[in-house]
N, C-alpha and C positions, 0 to 999 in steps of 0.2 A: 693473755687470758686463755683459759681452756676452750678447746673447740667444742661447739654445740652441734647436735645432730638435728636435722629436720625431723619433724614428726613422721611417723611411718607412712601415713597417707600422702603427706607432702612429698616425701622422698620418691615414692612410686610415681606420682604425677610429674615430678621434675624429670625423672628418668625418661618418661614417655615423651615429654615435650622436647627434650634435647635430642633424643635419638630417633623418633619415629613419626611424630604427629604432623608437624608443619613443613610445608615446602616453601611457603611465601615468607622467607626469613626477614625480608626487608621491613616487615611490620614492626620489628622491635623498636625502631627509631620513633615511630609514631607513638608507641606506648610510653616510652620514656619521656618524650616531649609533653604528652598529655598529662603525665604525672607531675611534671615540672610546672605546667600551667595551673594545675589544681593547687599546688603548693603556693604559687604566686597569688591565686585568688584568695586563699586563706590569709596570707599576710596582708594583702590589700584590705580585706574586710577587717582584720584585726587592727590595722592602722586607723581605720575610720571609727572604730568603737572603743579603742583604748588609747588615750592621749599619750601614754608613755611609749607607744609603739609606732610613732609617726615615721613614715617613709614616703619619699617622693615617688610618684608613679613612674617617672623616667628611670628610676633605679631598680625597677622590677624587670628583670631580663632573664633570658635563657641564652647560654653560650655553648657553642659546639667547637671542640678542638680536635683536630686529627693530627696524629704524630706517626708518620710512615716508618720512621727509623725504629721506633719502639713498638710499633703495631698496636697503638692504643687510641681509643676514641673516648673523648670526655664530653659529657652532657652536664652542664652546671647551671644552677638556678639560684636566684636570690630570694627564694620563697621562704616559707615559715620554718623549714627544717624539721628535724625529728629528735625527740629525746631518746634516751637509752631504752625506755619502756616501749616507745613507739617503734623503734627499730626492731625490737624483739617481736612485737605484736604483728607488725606489717611485713617484715621480711623473714621472720623465722618460721612462718607457717604459710604454705601456699593455699590460696582459697580457703581461708580460715573457717568459712561456713561450709566447707566441702563435706562430701559424704560419699557413700558407695554409689549413689545415683549419679553424682557428678562424675566420678571416675568412669562409670559405665558409659555415660554419654561421650566422654572424652575418648574412650577406647573405640567406640563405634564410629567416631567422626572420620570422614574420608580425608585423605591427605591433602586434597586440593582445596579444602575449605578453611577459610580464615575464621577461627572461633576463639582467638585469644581473648578479645574483649568480652565475649559472651559469658565467660566464667570468672572474670575479674582477676586474671593471673598475668596481667600485662608486663609487670616488672620482670618476671622470670623468663619472658620471651628473649631477653638479652642473652640468656645462656645458649640460645640457638647459634649465636655467632661468637660467643666469648668463651675462653677457657678459664677466665677468672674475672670476678667483678669486685671492685672496691668502691664502697660508698662512704664518703666523708661528710658529716652533717653537723650543723650547729643550730639548735632550736632557738627561736625567738623568745622562748619561755625560760631558757636556762643559760648558764654561762659556760657549762662544760660541753665540749664537743665530743663526738664519738665516731668511730669507723665501724663498718660492717664489711667483712670480706668473705668470699666463698669461691670455691672452684667447682661448685655444683653439688653433686650427690654426696660428697664426703662431709658436708656440714658447713658451718660458718663460725666466724669469730667476731665478737663485738669488743672493742677496746676504746678506752678514753684517748683522745688526741688533742692537739692544739690546732684550732682553726679560728681565724680572726673575724670572719664575716658570717653573718647568719645566712643559711641556705644549705643546699646539698650539691655535692660534686660526685658524679658517678664516673668511674674510670673503667672502661671495658678493655681487657687485654684480648685481642681478637685471636681466633683460632688460625692455625696454619692452613694455607690453601690446599685443596685436594683436586683430583681430576674432575670431581663433580661440583665442587663449590669454590667460588672465588670470593673469599672473605675480604681480600684486600680492596675490593671495590668500595667498601664502606669507609675507606680512608681517602677516597678520591673526592675532590671538591665538587665535580659535576654531579656525582651520585648523591652526595649529601644534599646539594641544592635541589636536585630532582625530587628526593624523598620528602623534604620539607614542603616543597610546593605542592606535591601530590597529596600529602596527608595532613599537613599542619598549617596551611596557609591562613586558616581562619583563627588561629590562636591569637588572642588579644594582646599578647606581650611580644616584644621584639625577640626574634630568634637570630642571634648574631654569630657570625663566623668570620675568621680572617681568610680573605680570599686573595687570589693573585690577579692583578690587573696589569695590562700592558699600557704604557704611556710613552709618548714620544721621547726619544733620547735627546736631552738638551744639548749634547755635543754633536749630534748628527741627526738632522731631521729626516733622513731616510731610514733610520733605525728606531726600534722601540726597546724599551727595557721593562722588565717585570718588577712590580712593586707589591707590597703587602698592605692591605687595609681592611679594617673591620666593616662588614656589610650586613645589613638586616635582610634576611632571606625571605621573610613572610610579609604579607601585605598588612597584617595586624588589624585590618578592618573585618570585624566578624561578618561572616557570610550573610547573616540575616539583616545586617545594616547596609548591605550593598543594594544598588538598584536592581530590581528584578530583571530588567531588560538586558543587564550586563552579566547576568549569571547563566552559565551553561548548564544543561541538564546533568552533564557528568560531574560538575561541581556539587550540585545538590546531592547526587547519588553518593559521591565519595564522602561528603560531610555527614550524611545520614549513617553510612556504614561505619565510619570511624567513630562517631560520637555516640551512636545508639546501639552499637555492638550487634550489627546484623551483617550477614555476608551477601545478602541479596539487595538489589535496588528497591527503593520504596515503590509501591503501586501508585501512590498519588502524593504530590507535594502541594501544600496549602501555605503560601507565603503572602503575607499582607501587612499593611500598616494602617493604624487607626489614629486619627488626630481628633481631639475634642475634649470633653470633660475629663475623660480618661484616655490618655494617649499610650499606645504600646505597639510593638512590633512582634509578630508571631511567625514562627517557621515550624509548621506542623507536617507530620508525615503519617500516611496510612501504610503499614507494612504490606508486602506482597504475599505474605503467608501468615498463618496463625502461629504466634509464639508457642514453643513447646509446652510452656507452663501456663498458658493463657487462662485455662479454666481450673487452675489450682490456686490454693490459698497463698502460695509464695509469690504469685505474680503481683508486681507492684505497679499499678497504673499511675499516671500523673505526668505533668509537664515540668521541665526544668524552668525555674523562675529566676530571672535577673531583674535587678533594679539599678538603673543608671550604670549598667555594665558590671554591677557587682553581683556575684552569685549568692543567692539566698537559699533556695531549696532544690534538691535533685529530683524529688518526686512530689510535686505540689498536687496532690490528688483532688484538692478542692477546686481546681481549675477545670476539671473534666466531669461531666455527668457520667454515671455508670454505663449508660447505653452507648457512650462514645469512648469507653475506656481503652479501646484498641488504638487510639490515636497517641502518637508520641511526638516529642518535639520540645520547643522552648518558647518562652514568652519573655520579652524584655520591656519593662515599663519604667519611665522616669517619674511616674506619679506615686510609686509605692515607697513606704518608709523603709529606710535601710535597717533599722533595728527591729524589723518585724520578726516575730517568733512563730513557731509552729502553732502554738495555742491561739495567738492573736490572729494568725492567718485564717483560721476557721471562722472568725467572727468579724473580720475586717470588712467594712462596707465596700471599700474599693475593690477588694478581691472578689466579693460576690458579684459586683458589677462587671469585673473583668471576666469572670467565669461565664456569666450570661452572654456577654458579647462573643466569647470564643465558641460557645455552644451554637449560637445562631450562624456563625461563619462556617462551622463544620457541617451543620445542617444544610446550608446553602450550597456548599461544595458538593455534598453527596447528591443533592437534587439535581445539580448541574451535570454531574457525571451520569446519573440515571437518564437524563434527557438527551445528552449529547454524546455519550460514550457508553452505550448500552453493554457492549461486550466486556469492557473493563469493569463496569459496575457489577455485572453478574459474577465476575471473578471475585470481586470484593465481597459480594453477598455470600458466595460459597465459603469464604473464610470467616466472615463476621456477622452473617445474617442471624445466627442464633443469638448473638448479643443484642441485636436490635429487637428481636422478639422478646427477649428477657426484659428489655426496657419497656415494652408495652404492658406486660402483665405485672411488673413490679409496682408496688405501692398502689395496687388496685386500679391500674390504668391511668394514672395521672398524666402520663406522657403519650398516651395512645394517639391523640390528635397530631402530635409532632411527628410520630414515627410511622403511622399507618401507611403513608404513601411511599415509604422507603422499603417496605418488605415485599418479597416476591414469593410466588408459589408456582410450582409446575401446574399445568392445566391440561385438560383433555384436548384443547385446541393445539394441535401439533406437538403436544408434550413439551412445550417450551415454557420458560418463565413468563409470568404475567404479573402486573401490578393489580391491585384492587380497582384502581381507576380504569385500567384497560378492560378488566372483566365487566365492570358495571356499564361502561360506555357501549359495549357490544351485546348486552343482554337482549334476549328476545322480547318482542313487544308483549306486554302483559306480564312478564316475569317480575316478581317482586321479592325473590329470595336469591341469595348467593349460595349455590349448591357446592358442597364439598364432600369428599370421601376420604376416609382414613385408612392407612396401610403402610407396611414397611417398604413397598415398592410399587411402581406403576403397574407392573404385571399382576401383582396381588390384588390391587384395587380393581383392575379391569375384569378380573374373574368374579367379582361380586355379582350376585344375581340381578341386582337392580340396574347395573350399568347398561344392559341391553336396552331396557326401556328408556333410560336417560338419553342414550345415543339416538334412539328411534325418534324421540321428541325433539332432538336437536339442541339440547341444553349443554352448555359448557360446565365442566366440573373442575373445581380446584382439588389438586391432590395434596392432602395433608400427609406428608411423608415423615415428618418429625413428630414424635410423641407429644411435643409441646405445642404444636400448632392448634390443637383443639382448646388448650388453655388460653391461647392468644385470642382466638375467635370468641371464646366465652367472655373474656374481659371486654373485648370490643363491642360484642353483641350485634352491632350493625356497621355498615359502611355506606355513607351517602343515603341513609334512610332504608337501606336494604339489609334485612336480617340474614344472618348465616343459618343455613339449614343443612344438616347432615343427611346424606342419601339413605342412611340407616336409621333415621328418626321416624317415629310413628306419625309425625305430623306432615311427612312428605306427601304432596298431592300433585300428581302429574296428569290426571285425567281431565278431559273435557266434560262439560255438563252432560252430554249424551252418554259418555263412557261411565260417568258416575251413576247415572240412572240405571244403566245396564248392570253394573256391579251390585247396586242395591237390590235389584230384582233377583240376581243369583244368590246374594247373601240371604235374602228372605226365603228362597227356595231351599237353601242348604242350612237353615238355622239349626236343625236337629243334628246334622253331621258336625258342624262347627262346635256346638255345645258338648257333644260327645267327646270330641278330641280334647276340648278344654278340660273336661272331667278326667280324662285319661292322663293328661299331663299335670294336673293338680296345680300346686303352688309354683311350679317352674315357669308358668306363663300367666300373664294377667288376662290374655284374651287370645282366641284363635279367630281369624277373620279372613275374608276375601281380600286379595291383594290388588292394588292398583299400580304396583311398581314392577311386577314380574312380567317378563316377555317369554323366555325359553325355559326357565328353571321352575321346578315344582313348588318350592317353598323358600322362605327366607325368614330370618328372625330380625326384629327391629326393636329399638328401645323406646319406651314411653318417656314422658318428661322426667327430667332429673339426670341421673347418671347415664352416660352414653355407653355404647358397647366398647368403644375405643378406650374410654376412661376405665371401664372395668378391666380391660386387658392391662392397662398401665398400672392400676392399683394392685392387680394380682402379682406383679413383679416387685411390689414395694414391700420390703421386709417389715416395715412398720405397720402395714395394713393386715394385721393378724385376724381382724374380724371378717375379712373377705367382702368388702363392699361390692355389691352387684347391681347391674342395671335391671330395671323392671322390663321384662321381655314380652313381646307380642309375636306370636307365630302367624305369618301370612301364607295363605295357600293360593296358588295360581289356578283359577277356575278353567282356564283354557288349556291346561296341561293334561295329558292322558292320565296322570296319577290321580287327578280329581275324580274322574269317572270311576276309577278303580276303588277309591275311598267310598264313593257313594254305593257301589256294588257290595263292598265288604260290610258296610253298615246295614244294608238290607238283608244280606244272605248269611254273613258270619260276624255279627256284631261283637262277639267275644274276642275277635282278632284285631279289632280296630285300635285297641290300646297299643299293640305292638307296632302297627303301622305308624301311629301318631308318634310313638317314642323314637322310631327309626328316622322319621322325617325331621323331627325336632333336633335330634343329635346331628343329623346331616347338615341342617341349617347352622348349627353352632360351629361345626368343622369348617364350613365354607367361610364363615365370618372370622375364623381364626381364633375362636374361643375354645377353652379347654372343656373336655367332657368328663363326667364323673367316673364312668366305668367302661373303658374301651373294650374289655373282654366281653361284657354283656352286650354291647352294641354289635360286636362281630358275631356273637352267637345268634342274635335275633336276625341279622342279615342272612346268615346261613339257613336258619329255619324257614324264613320267608322264601328263599330261593328254592328250597326243597318242596315247599307247599305250592309254589307257583304252577 
């Protein structure tokens, strides 16, 4: 048959894989064995659902053959095999869902990073060690067998062949050794045994290879002779079925990296077994970093689902609530029906019960990490805290009681992370509000005029550094009976009764000045009043009930907010600042200039708060005029 060419994108990716991307070439064997295991899963499942496809479990195997003389390595399985169409689809295009973005990420990858599994191109990793690959396969669905052969970038050939048994046989013709690479080691028994143990010991099917063993010489008990025999190299007991006490941390890490396509160890492992009305084993992982596409639509959350050791679904998203979508792993239950489908899965009572149990276990594990491993938890929160916050305000706060004790905020107390429980437990006597301040950084917040008075009074303030934090507090409304209060809210009250009385007297004395400033500012403010929150600054702007100042800034950046939703603003004046005496003098001696002073002070308050101003040029002109007149 005529040779076919890889698609242009595939050809470029293959060239990069072979020549420059990977240094950890041994990973190819893991990938081929994993593919073989998947094929065996499919055939086993087919045998359980189709009476004409019966096969004994003991006949589902993977075999490795090394031929040093011909420099070939064979990986053969008795799995489901491939049709001609499947050969074309699966092996004729590398990363068939690939795109320019995929290629860009591959090109940027550092050479010492294992990213083969990350992009679903595992089969082609064999070209790192092979100069030619021959695939011979017979599908359980057809009688005609086919071969696929390729030497890499020059394309591939698919041909009909004769093959007696269902399954796939892959023959790798290894490259010649060089000064830098010893490809011959992949023909050595010790190396193959090492790689299978390292990467594929959890595979549930026997990985067999003919090995050399020394036995006593029957003719001379002082000598030994070498003999060949087939040996199973892997334990075949899935890792999640082993006793936790007998599993090493490295085994968890290697299992996670190889099965869930990460190159970093997981941050946390959650491995447990449940016996009862619904029995199951779960092996769950929290990644140590946020997946590159975690906040994009193409990210697929969910757990792998097995029933009685039979693979059912790769991404069973119904097993995880959205607020824990960062968890990956698998669940194996003997109580689920084998013929369960995706549609039934969404409605199955057992699955809903299973999902509820998993959610509780994840919740408990996070609470335990927060309590007993704070440093590790804070690292986790840096990665996935945003997702927990999303879980609070999603569906109008239905999950807020579950998640509120898991979220963290930086606070004015040593600038460290605190929980809401920690904040409320150390609140000042008589304090009935949880104070927070919004900003893009701690430095920006600390420059707010109100912070001086807050620190003077000894109140702790939560720093809302993420624009979603105020949404979260708005949904929660309160914690442990304590309402959230923005330091930029008009309702903030920091004064003692004595201080309030003094402010009321000053407000009464300055009623005319305050009303004149309000008239000068017009509809821009609802009120001008004496401030109880300012210490060193002359003025500040605060928001009345409804839209907050931070919400106004957020909405201003929303392209859908064409109407320009704005907070109802109140201008507060510090009666103890020298500017107040100046304003009183201006009102008495030059009342026609009061409007300019009011406008400048109001604009200054907007700038300090990080809000946009309508006319910067006009503001600059008025500042200049006032400086000349001073």
